[in-house]
N, C-alpha and C positions, 0 to 999 in steps of 0.2 A: 632708604625711604625718607620722606620728608619729616617723619616724626623721630628720626635718629635710630630707628631699628635697623638691625642687620639681618639679612635673610641668607640661609644656606640650604642647599639640597643635600640629601644623602641617599645612598643605595641601601635598601632594607631587604633582608632575605628571610623567608619562612622555610625552614628545613624540615619541618615535621612531616613524616611519612614519605619523604622524597627519596628515590634511589640515588646512589652515589653517581657523580659525574665520572669519576675515575677512582683508582685506589687512594683512599684517604681524603678525597675531595667530596664533601657532601653536596647533594643536589639541592635545588632551591626554586622558590617562586619569588621573583624580585618585583619590587615596586619602588617608586621614588617618593621620599617624604620631604617635608619642609620643616625647618627649625628656625626659630626667631630669637634674636638676642636684643634685649632692651638695655644692656649694660656694656655696650661697646665690644661685645664678643667674648667677654669673660665667661658667660654661661649662655646656653641655648635651651629653649623649650620646644619640644616637638609639637607641631601643629597637625600632624597626620599626613596621610598620603595625598599627593597632588597629581601623580601620574601612575597609571597601571595599564597593563595590557587589556585588550578587549576580551581575551580568553581568561577563564578562571583557572585556578590551580587544578591540575589533573594528576592524581597520584599514580595513574597508569600511563602517563605521557612521558615525554623526554625529561631527563633529570635537571635541565636548565630551562626555566620558564619565566614568563613575565616580561617586565621592562625595567631596565636599570642602567648601571654604568653611565650615569648622566653627568653632564657638564652644563653649567648655567653661565650666561654672559649677558651684559646689557647690549642691546642693538645699537647701531650707529647713530640713531636719532635720540637715544636716551629715553624713549617712550615705552619700550617693551623689554621684557626679559625673554631671552631665547634659551630653551633647554634642548640640547642635543642629547639623545638617549639611544640605548640599544634595545631593540625589540627582539624577543626570543620566540615569537609565535610561529615563525617559519611558514606563514600563510602563502599560498600560491607558489610554493617551492622556492621562496626567495632567500632562505637561510637567515642567519642572524645579521641584521643590518642596522644602520644608524638612521634614526628618524628625528623629527623636530616638533617641539611644542612651544607655545608662547603664552605670556600673560602680560597684561598692561600694568605699568607701574603708576598710571594715573588713576586717581580715585580710590586707592586703597591697596593693601598688601596682597601679594600673590598667593593667597590662601587656597586650600582645597576648593575645587569648583571654579576657580578663576582661570585655569589653564585650558587651552585648546590645542588639538593636534593638527598637524599639516596633512591634508588629504585632498586629492583632486585639485591641486593648485591653490588651495586656500586653507586657512585655519578654521575648519568647520566642524571638527569632531571633539567631543568632550574628553578632557585629559584623563578622567577616571574610568572610561569605558569605551571610548571611540576607537575606530580603525585609524590606520596611519599609512603613509607612503614613505618609503625610504628616500632620504636625501643624499645618502652615500651608500653605495653598494659595492661589494667585492664579488658579486655573483659571477661576473665574467671571468674571475679567477678561480671559480669553484670554491669560494671561501666565505668566511664571516668577516664583517667589518665591525670593529669594536673600539671602545674607549676613546670617544671623540674629545678633543680639546680645541676650542674655537676662539679666535680673537679677531677684532676689526683692525685693519691696518689702514689708517687714514692716508698715508703717503701713497698707497697703491689703490685706494678706493675699492678694497676687496676684503672679504673675510678669508682667513686662513684656518684650515682644519688640519690638525695632526691626529692620526688615528692608527690603529693596529689592523693588520690583515692576518687572519689565521686560516691556513689551509690544513685542516685536520689530518688529511691523508699523508701529509709530510711528517707527521709525528708517529713514530712506531716504537715498539719495545726492542726492535732489532738494532743492536749496537753497530752493525755494519751498514745501516741505512744512510744514504747521503744526507748532508745537512739541508735544512729547508731552503728552497730556492725562491719562493714567492712570499712566504710568511715574513712579516716584518713591520716596520714603522713607515707609514706613508704620509704624504701631505697633499692637500688639494685646495 
């Protein structure tokens, strides 16, 4: 940012009262927070959540909820921060998929309230409560798309996303089950 501050996002989890995802893996309600450093990255101060699901924590719902596993990058123009994140709401049967939010870097820091989610072809929904549309889906594979990492490649005039695909039915406790065939690391 113009004032010399550094900004970082982080995945935060609330485990209180949540059922386990699996043996030894606590359940969670995730949200994305922002931290700011005024000393070149030696220390960071949390500014609070900048992105969360439109759904509230539900102690009787799935053990993984919210929005998290985010990655932030500057867009190709240098005017906006793009945050690719994983939405766990599973609305409309879409599974866990990668969504997108943005915040302008012009006119101030990307603090809570400055982020908008991509929905219906535009950034029209608030980052702290709005709905979203997936920008990367593994639904055709009957799977979840997670852990996005995105960069702008000027030589190709394209963004490149590396992400994970998890087909949960490929994972079993049966030692004779075949190795996963679809799950893995993909790029788009």
